[in-house]
C-alpha positions in Angstrom: 51.6 0.8 62.0 49.0 3.3 60.8 46.7 2.5 63.8 49.6 3.1 66.2 50.3 6.4 64.6 46.7 7.4 64.8 46.6 6.5 68.5 49.9 8.4 69.2 48.7 11.5 67.3 45.3 11.3 68.9 43.5 11.7 65.6 40.3 9.9 64.6 41.0 8.5 61.2 43.7 7.9 58.5 42.5 11.0 56.7 43.1 13.1 59.8 46.5 11.6 60.2 47.4 12.4 56.6 46.1 16.0 57.0 48.1 16.4 60.2 51.3 15.1 58.5 50.8 17.4 55.5 50.2 20.4 57.7 53.3 19.7 59.9 55.5 19.0 56.9 54.1 21.9 54.9 55.8 24.6 57.0 59.4 23.3 56.5 58.4 23.1 52.8 57.4 26.7 52.9 60.7 27.8 54.4 62.6 25.8 51.8 60.6 27.3 49.0 61.2 30.8 50.4 65.0 30.2 50.7 65.4 28.7 47.2 63.4 30.9 46.2 60.4 29.4 44.2 57.0 31.1 43.9 55.2 28.0 42.5 56.6 25.7 45.3 55.7 28.3 47.9 52.2 28.6 46.6 51.8 24.8 46.5 53.1 24.4 50.1 50.9 27.3 51.3 47.8 25.7 49.7 48.6 22.4 51.5 49.0 24.1 54.9 45.8 26.1 54.5 43.7 23.1 53.4 45.1 20.7 55.9 44.7 23.2 58.8 41.1 23.9 57.7 40.3 20.2 57.5 41.6 19.5 60.9 39.6 22.3 62.4 36.4 21.2 60.7 37.0 17.7 62.1 37.6 19.1 65.6 40.9 17.2 65.7 42.6 16.8 69.1 45.9 17.5 67.5 44.9 21.0 66.7 44.1 21.7 70.3 47.4 20.2 71.4 49.4 22.4 69.0 48.2 25.5 70.9 49.7 24.1 74.1 53.2 24.0 72.5 53.1 27.5 71.2 52.1 26.5 67.7 48.5 27.6 67.8 46.3 28.9 65.0 47.5 32.5 65.1 51.2 31.5 65.2 50.8 29.2 62.2 49.3 32.1 60.1 52.0 34.5 61.3 54.8 32.1 60.4 53.3 31.7 56.9 53.1 35.4 56.4 56.7 35.9 57.7 57.9 33.3 55.3 56.1 35.1 52.5 58.1 38.3 53.4 61.3 36.2 53.3 60.3 34.9 49.9 59.9 38.5 48.6 63.3 39.4 50.1 65.0 36.4 48.4 63.4 37.3 45.1 65.0 40.8 45.2 61.8 42.7 46.1 63.3 44.2 49.3 63.5 47.7 47.8 60.1 47.5 46.0 56.9 49.1 47.2 55.1 45.7 47.3 57.6 44.5 49.9 56.8 47.4 52.3 53.1 47.1 51.4 53.1 43.4 52.5 54.8 44.2 55.8 52.3 47.1 56.5 49.4 44.8 55.5 50.3 42.0 57.9 51.0 44.5 60.7 47.7 46.2 60.2 45.9 42.8 59.8 47.3 41.7 63.1 46.4 45.0 64.6 42.7 44.1 63.7 43.0 40.9 65.6 42.9 42.6 69.0 39.5 44.5 68.5 38.1 41.5 66.7 39.0 39.1 69.5 37.9 41.6 72.2 34.5 42.1 70.5 33.9 38.4 70.0 34.8 37.7 73.7 32.6 40.6 74.9 29.6 39.5 72.9 29.9 35.9 74.1 30.3 36.9 77.7 27.4 39.2 77.6 25.2 36.6 76.0 26.2 34.0 78.5 23.3 34.0 81.0 23.8 33.5 84.7 21.1 30.8 84.3 20.0 29.0 81.2 16.5 27.5 81.1 14.2 25.2 79.1 10.4 25.2 79.2 10.3 28.4 81.2 8.7 31.6 79.8 11.2 34.3 80.4 10.4 36.1 77.1 7.3 37.7 78.6 9.3 39.0 81.6 12.6 40.2 80.1 13.8 41.2 76.6 16.4 38.8 75.2 17.6 40.0 71.8 18.4 37.6 68.9 21.9 36.1 68.7 24.3 37.5 66.2 24.3 35.7 62.9 26.1 32.4 63.3 28.6 33.3 60.5 30.0 36.1 62.7 30.8 34.1 65.8 31.2 30.5 64.8 34.9 29.7 64.5 35.4 33.5 64.3 39.2 33.4 64.9 39.7 31.0 62.1 37.5 33.0 59.7 39.3 36.3 60.6 42.7 34.8 60.0 41.7 33.3 56.7 41.0 36.7 55.4 44.8 37.0 54.7 44.2 34.6 51.7 43.5 37.6 49.4 46.7 39.3 50.4 48.9 36.2 50.2 47.5 35.2 46.8 47.8 38.7 45.5 51.4 39.1 46.7 52.4 35.7 45.2 50.9 36.8 41.9 52.8 40.0 42.1 56.0 38.1 42.7 55.4 35.9 39.7 54.4 38.7 37.3 56.8 41.3 38.8 53.8 43.7 39.0 52.7 45.4 42.3 49.0 45.8 41.2 47.7 42.3 42.1 49.5 42.4 45.4 48.0 45.8 46.4 44.5 44.6 45.3 44.9 41.6 47.6 46.2 43.7 50.4 43.2 46.1 50.0 40.8 43.2 50.1 42.3 41.6 53.2 42.5 44.8 55.2 39.1 46.0 54.0 37.4 42.7 54.9 39.1 42.7 58.3 37.8 46.2 59.0 34.3 45.2 57.9 34.3 42.1 60.1 35.2 44.2 63.1 32.6 46.9 62.2 29.9 44.1 61.8 30.5 43.0 65.4 30.1 46.5 67.0 26.3 46.7 67.1 26.1 43.6 69.2 27.9 45.2 72.2 25.6 48.2 72.6 22.0 49.2 72.7 19.1 46.8 72.3 21.2 44.0 70.9 22.7 43.5 74.4 20.9 41.0 76.7 19.9 42.1 80.2 22.4 41.9 83.0 22.6 39.1 85.5 20.5 40.8 88.2 17.6 41.3 85.8 17.7 37.7 84.5 17.8 36.3 88.1 15.0 38.5 89.1 12.9 37.2 86.2 13.7 33.6 87.1 12.6 34.2 90.7 9.4 35.9 89.4 8.7 32.7 87.4 9.5 30.5 90.4 7.0 32.4 92.6 4.4 32.0 89.9 5.0 28.3 89.1 5.7 27.3 92.7 7.7 24.1 92.1 7.3 21.3 94.7 9.7 18.6 93.7 13.2 19.2 92.3 15.5 16.8 90.5 19.0 18.2 91.1 22.0 17.0 89.0 25.7 17.9 88.6 28.2 16.0 86.5 30.4 15.7 83.4 29.2 15.5 79.8 29.4 11.7 79.8 27.1 11.5 82.9 24.1 13.1 81.2 22.5 9.7 81.0 22.2 9.6 84.8 19.7 12.5 84.7 18.1 11.6 81.4 16.9 8.3 82.9 14.7 10.2 85.4 13.0 12.6 82.9 9.9 10.5 82.2 9.5 9.9 85.9 9.6 13.6 86.6 7.0 14.1 83.9 4.7 11.7 85.7 4.9 13.2 89.2 1.7 14.3 90.9 3.5 17.3 92.3 4.9 20.2 90.3 8.4 19.2 89.0 11.5 21.2 88.3 15.0 20.1 87.1 18.0 22.0 88.4 21.3 21.4 86.6 24.7 22.8 87.4 26.7 22.4 84.2 25.8 23.9 80.8 27.3 20.8 79.1 24.6 18.7 80.8 21.9 21.0 79.6 23.2 20.7 76.1 23.0 16.9 76.4 19.7 16.7 78.1 17.1 14.6 76.4 13.8 16.3 75.3 11.4 16.8 78.2 8.3 18.8 79.1 9.6 19.5 82.6 10.9 23.0 83.4 14.7 23.1 83.6 17.0 25.6 85.2 20.8 25.4 84.7 22.6 27.4 87.4 26.4 27.1 87.1 27.1 29.5 89.9 26.8 28.3 93.5 25.9 31.8 94.8 23.2 32.2 92.2 21.7 28.8 93.1 21.6 29.6 96.8 19.9 32.9 96.0 17.1 31.3 93.9 13.6 31.5 95.4 12.9 27.8 96.2 10.7 28.4 99.2 7.9 26.2 97.8 10.1 23.2 97.1 9.5 20.4 99.6 11.4 17.4 98.1 14.8 17.5 96.4 15.9 14.3 94.5 19.6 13.6 93.8 20.7 11.2 91.0 24.4 11.3 91.8 26.7 11.8 94.8 28.8 14.9 93.9 30.4 17.8 95.8 28.1 20.4 94.3 25.1 18.8 96.0 26.0 20.8 99.1 24.7 24.0 97.5 21.2 22.6 97.7 21.6 20.3 100.7 22.1 23.3 102.9 18.4 24.3 102.4 16.5 23.0 105.5 13.0 23.8 104.3 13.0 20.8 101.9 13.7 17.1 102.4 16.6 15.6 100.5 16.6 12.2 98.8 19.2 10.1 97.1 17.6 8.2 94.2 20.7 7.2 92.3 21.1 6.2 88.7 21.0 2.5 88.8 20.5 -0.4 91.1 23.3 -3.0 91.3 25.8 -4.7 93.6 28.6 -2.3 92.8 30.2 -0.3 95.6 28.7 2.9 94.3 25.3 1.7 95.3 26.3 1.9 99.0 28.4 5.1 99.1 28.9 6.4 102.6 28.1 9.9 101.3 24.4 8.8 101.3 24.3 9.6 105.0 23.8 13.3 104.2 20.3 12.8 102.8 17.1 12.6 104.8 16.1 9.5 102.9 17.6 7.0 100.5 15.2 5.4 98.0 15.9 2.0 96.6 14.1 -0.2 94.1 13.4 -3.1 96.5 14.4 -4.9 99.6 17.9 -5.7 98.1 18.9 -2.1 98.2 17.9 -1.9 101.9 19.9 -5.0 102.7 23.0 -3.7 100.9 23.2 -0.7 103.2 22.7 -2.9 106.2 25.5 -5.2 105.1 27.8 -2.3 104.1 27.3 -0.6 107.5 28.1 2.8 106.1 25.9 4.8 108.5 22.6 4.9 106.5 19.8 4.0 109.0 17.2 1.5 108.0 14.5 3.9 109.0 15.7 6.3 106.3 15.4 3.8 103.4 12.3 3.7 101.3 11.5 1.1 98.6 10.0 2.8 95.6 10.7 0.3 92.7 12.2 1.4 89.4 9.8 3.6 87.4 12.2 3.5 84.4 11.5 -0.2 84.0 7.9 0.2 83.0 8.6 -0.2 79.3 10.1 -3.7 79.9 7.6 -6.3 78.9 7.0 -9.7 80.6 7.5 -13.1 79.0 5.6 -16.3 78.7 7.8 -18.3 76.3 8.9 -18.1 72.7 6.0 -17.5 70.3 5.2 -20.5 68.1 6.9 -20.3 64.8 9.7 -18.0 65.9 13.2 -19.1 66.8 14.5 -17.8 70.2 16.4 -14.6 70.4 19.4 -14.3 72.8 20.8 -10.9 73.6 24.5 -10.6 74.4 24.9 -7.3 76.2 28.3 -7.2 78.0 29.4 -4.2 80.0 32.6 -2.3 79.3 36.1 -3.0 80.8 36.0 -0.2 83.4 38.9 1.9 84.6 40.7 -0.5 87.0 41.5 -3.4 84.8 39.6 -5.9 87.0 39.0 -9.1 85.0 35.6 -9.4 86.5 34.3 -6.2 85.0 33.5 -7.6 81.6 33.2 -10.9 79.8 34.1 -9.5 76.4 37.8 -10.2 76.7 38.0 -13.7 78.1 34.6 -15.1 77.3 32.9 -13.0 74.6 34.0 -15.0 71.6 33.2 -18.3 73.3 29.7 -17.1 74.1 29.0 -15.9 70.6 30.5 -18.9 68.9 28.3 -21.3 70.9 25.2 -19.2 70.3 25.6 -18.9 66.5 26.2 -22.7 66.3 23.4 -23.7 68.7 21.2 -26.5 67.6 18.2 -26.0 67.6 19.2 -22.5 66.3 18.8 -19.2 68.0 19.1 -15.6 66.8 21.9 -13.5 68.4 21.7 -9.8 69.1 25.0 -8.3 70.1 24.7 -4.9 71.9 28.0 -3.9 73.6 28.4 -1.0 76.1 29.2 2.2 74.2 32.5 2.6 76.2 33.8 -0.8 75.1 37.5 -0.5 74.1 38.0 3.1 75.3 40.4 1.9 78.0 41.6 -1.6 77.1 43.1 -2.4 73.7 42.3 -6.1 74.4 38.6 -5.2 74.9 38.5 -3.2 71.7 40.1 -6.0 69.7 37.7 -8.6 71.2 34.8 -6.5 70.3 35.9 -6.3 66.7 36.3 -10.1 66.6 32.8 -10.6 68.0 31.3 -8.2 65.5 33.1 -10.2 62.7 31.7 -13.5 64.1 28.1 -12.2 64.3 28.3 -10.7 60.8 29.8 -13.9 59.3 27.1 -16.0 60.9 24.4 -13.6 59.6 25.9 -14.0 56.1 25.9 -17.8 56.3 22.4 -17.9 57.6 21.1 -15.7 54.7 22.1 -18.6 52.4 20.6 -21.3 54.6 17.4 -22.7 53.1 15.9 -23.3 56.5 15.6 -19.6 57.1 13.2 -17.8 54.7 12.9 -14.1 54.7 9.6 -12.3 53.9 11.1 -9.9 51.4 7.8 -8.0 50.8 7.3 -7.4 54.5 10.9 -6.3 55.0 10.7 -3.9 52.1 7.5 -2.4 53.5 9.1 -2.1 56.9 12.1 -0.3 55.4 9.9 2.1 53.5 8.1 2.7 56.8 11.4 3.4 58.5 12.4 5.9 55.8 9.0 7.7 56.2 9.4 7.9 60.0 13.0 9.0 59.8 12.1 11.7 57.3 9.3 13.0 59.6 11.6 12.9 62.7 14.2 14.9 60.7 11.5 17.4 59.8 10.4 17.7 63.4 14.1 18.1 64.5 14.5 20.8 61.9 11.5 22.7 63.1 12.9 22.7 66.6 16.0 24.5 65.5 16.3 28.2 65.8 18.1 30.9 63.7 21.5 29.6 64.9 20.7 26.1 63.9 20.9 24.5 67.3 18.2 22.5 68.9 15.8 23.8 71.6 15.2 26.9 69.6 18.2 29.1 69.7 21.4 30.2 68.1 23.1 30.5 71.5 22.4 30.1 75.1 20.5 33.3 75.5 18.2 32.6 72.5 17.7 29.0 73.6 16.7 30.3 77.0 14.2 32.7 75.5 12.7 30.3 73.0 13.2 27.0 74.7 9.5 26.2 75.3 8.7 22.7 74.4 6.0 22.1 71.8 3.9 19.5 73.7 2.2 18.3 70.6 5.5 17.9 68.7 7.0 16.2 71.8 4.2 13.7 71.9 4.4 13.1 68.1 8.1 12.4 68.4 7.5 9.9 71.2 4.9 8.1 69.1 7.1 8.1 66.0 10.0 6.6 67.9 7.7 3.8 69.1 6.6 3.2 65.5 10.3 3.4 64.3 11.2 0.7 66.8 8.4 -1.6 65.6 9.4 -1.0 62.0 13.1 -1.6 62.7 12.5 -5.1 64.0 10.3 -5.9 61.1 12.8 -4.7 58.6 14.9 -7.9 58.8 14.1 -11.5 59.4 13.3 -12.8 62.9 16.2 -15.3 62.3 18.9 -12.8 61.4 21.8 -12.2 63.7 22.4 -8.5 64.4 25.0 -6.2 65.8 23.4 -3.1 67.5 25.9 -0.4 68.4 24.0 2.8 68.0 21.7 4.6 70.5 18.7 3.2 68.6 17.1 0.7 69.2 17.5 1.3 72.9 18.5 -1.4 75.4 15.0 -1.9 76.7 13.7 -2.4 73.1 16.3 -5.2 72.8 15.1 -6.7 76.0 11.5 -6.8 74.7 12.4 -8.7 71.5 14.8 -11.1 73.3 13.9 -14.4 75.0 17.1 -14.5 77.1 20.2 -12.5 77.8 23.9 -13.0 78.6 25.6 -10.1 80.4 28.0 -9.1 83.2 27.6 -7.6 86.6 25.9 -4.3 86.0 22.6 -2.6 86.3 21.7 -4.1 82.9 21.2 -7.4 84.7 19.0 -5.9 87.4 16.9 -4.2 84.8 16.5 -7.4 82.7 15.2 -9.3 85.7 12.1 -7.1 85.4 11.2 -9.1 82.3 11.2 -12.4 84.1 13.1 -14.0 81.3 16.0 -16.5 81.7 19.5 -14.8 81.8 23.1 -15.8 82.3 26.0 -13.9 83.8 29.6 -14.6 83.2 32.0 -15.2 86.2 34.9 -13.7 84.3 37.1 -13.4 87.4 36.5 -17.2 88.1 35.3 -16.8 91.7 33.3 -20.0 91.5 29.5 -20.3 91.4 28.8 -20.1 95.1 31.1 -17.2 95.8 29.9 -15.4 92.7 26.3 -15.6 93.9 27.2 -14.7 97.4 28.9 -11.5 96.3 26.3 -10.5 93.7 22.6 -10.6 94.6 21.4 -10.1 91.0 22.9 -13.4 89.8 21.2 -15.6 92.3 18.6 -16.7 89.7 21.0 -16.7 86.8 22.8 -19.4 84.9 26.5 -18.8 85.8 28.9 -19.0 82.9 32.6 -19.8 83.1 34.9 -18.2 80.5 34.5 -21.2 78.3 30.7 -20.6 78.2 30.2 -24.4 78.5 27.0 -23.8 80.6 25.1 -22.0 77.9 23.1 -25.1 77.2 21.3 -24.6 80.6 20.2 -21.1 79.5 19.0 -22.3 76.1 17.2 -25.2 77.6 15.2 -22.8 79.9 14.3 -20.7 76.8 13.1 -23.7 74.8 11.1 -25.3 77.6 9.9 -22.7 80.1 7.8 -25.3 82.0 11.0 -27.2 82.8 13.0 -24.1 83.7 14.5 -24.8 87.2 15.2 -21.2 87.9 11.8 -19.7 86.9 10.5 -19.5 90.5 13.8 -18.1 91.8 13.7 -15.4 89.1 10.2 -14.3 90.3 11.4 -14.2 93.9 14.5 -12.3 93.0 12.5 -9.8 90.9 10.4 -8.9 93.9 13.5 -8.7 96.1 15.4 -6.5 93.8 12.7 -4.4 92.2 9.7 -4.6 94.6 6.2 -5.7 94.0 4.4 -5.3 90.6 1.4 -3.6 92.4 1.1 -0.8 93.2 3.1 0.3 90.1 6.5 1.8 90.7 5.4 5.3 89.6 2.6 5.0 92.2 5.0 4.0 94.9 7.3 6.9 93.8 4.6 9.4 93.9 3.5 8.2 97.3 7.0 8.5 98.6 7.3 12.1 97.3 4.0 13.0 99.0 4.9 11.4 102.3 8.2 13.2 102.4 6.7 16.5 101.4 4.3 16.1 104.4 7.3 15.6 106.6 8.9 18.7 105.2 5.7 20.7 105.9 5.5 19.4 109.5 9.1 20.4 110.1 8.6 23.9 108.6 5.4 24.4 110.6 7.2 23.3 113.8 10.0 25.8 113.1 7.5 28.6 112.5 5.7 27.7 115.7 8.9 27.7 117.7 10.0 30.9 116.1 6.7 32.6 117.0 6.8 31.3 120.5 10.3 32.5 120.9 9.4 35.9 119.6 6.4 36.1 122.0 8.7 35.3 125.0 11.2 37.8 123.9 8.5 40.5 123.6 7.1 39.6 127.0 10.6 39.8 128.6 11.1 43.2 127.0 8.0 44.7 128.8 9.2 46.5 132.0 7.6 45.4 135.3 5.2 48.0 136.9 6.9 50.3 139.5 5.7 49.9 143.1 5.4 53.1 145.3 7.0 53.4 148.7 3.6 53.5 150.4 2.4 50.4 148.7 5.7 48.7 149.7 5.1 49.6 153.3 1.5 48.2 153.2 2.7 45.0 151.6 5.3 44.7 154.3 
């Protein structure tokens, strides 16, 4: 029942649900206390509404946002409480007393201060919102960007301003209880005085040197930097907050380019969710601003997603445009007809080329280039389970998707069967369960199945801990945990160093400051990368190699789980295509029950997999391949499929990628030179045509005749 109420109210926990109920019930209680009248009851109900409201705001509760949509927003709730306080005074017989009129005058004046306060806050935020936001670009030497106002002035400013009425409300309640006007007028003076001071404190930030430069100045500085830096290859991305991973997966590749890289983003929310990188980044929300940027030196533009805003850069003819995507799988998104707009489409291997040919969506074979998957470089190969260690099997199902297709995920129909057979396998194996982070967000059944699987893995881990066959090296685990604590402390320290005055990462209290100070410290960036690698090593040493594990956080990453596993069970997704890079045995569940032949026909990536039914009865074939690699009947097929899907191992994928960039840049240069030559020839012809022919005299005409 509580879980149903939480879901209906759109709150995140029982505590939030309780706070929401207290806040909503608190206002009728206030009215009742005012009508009775009762000062203690009113004070208690007011305290409940203040505290519950504050808690829900601190938690960022969805319910608070929805209240504003039904005319019960923050300002209205405070106003109602103040009006009920006036009603309480009237019911107590203070209608003819000075404190009654003082309270009315106070709340009118207090609300009068809300207008200049709100206007100043809005003006400051608008003026400090840059037309472009940047990272790893030195704008501070070109334009003056002042410090952001102190965080305490702008963060949740409306809530802070409204809560200044606490002094007046408390003072008036004390006056009502003691029948003395003095406490009430003291509280009124404090409330009005603090409100005036808050407004006065904001004024300096809308004038003089505390105001950032205007849009034209900022854009001119960015263009000046572009002319100096002369970027050659651009990664362009637009999308929602949840799609930031699509651009993050290409950051390391951009850092390894032979040409000068630049990342162009279109949404501020993507910039805020961008992973750390050394590549210069420009976020340009406005289409007109983007089209006016000086990108004359760019020769290759890379697109990780098919979105409408791509047109703002696709219109530039001096560069060649390439769709690189954000994954390689048999899903329909991998053969989107939109891809026809690009000069080239880059795929990992031959499989991507064949997908377009089969789909027949208008992408010409001549425009497809196979470049491998540079992101897969961290995935290690496999030559069997090391002696003395039990095999590790990773279960990494994808999520249920939006359309309810039973073939999307194995977690609902097959997940429990898979895990039960794995934890009971004989000879034993270790199970790592790493579900997709979106699991259960759409389907209740998927969420429930996930929780049951977690319980199965944790119970099996508890039972194994008491099994005498599995001995843990306590000293080694303790040392690894101590190492983890040391690394995490250092990472936290480095993260703290990267925070600016406002407390946000990337060096700034707001967008303007982050743009000014957002230059990456390369040494720190490299140290963080090294520490994360050390953390990963220590993490796997911190528990026994036999211990079942549920892994739901961002760390360790999926590829790290690949590297410690000897086999994987998954569903149709790019996870399978990526795992194939390891050469390890894998199984894929036919949750829609298409049948083995049809399933393989429809999905290239499963052609070298053990195909599981929902009963998971075929898991023995996968485990047999892990225990006896020499007798693995699918080993050769996996090698062939790896080359088909991901391309050859040599040259490396990043070398193939750089070669493709260089070749396309050459094509762009040839096109531009040709255009310049044609334009010059056309101008010469026009100039020649404009020269008048010499006049011929009558005598000369007679002689000629």
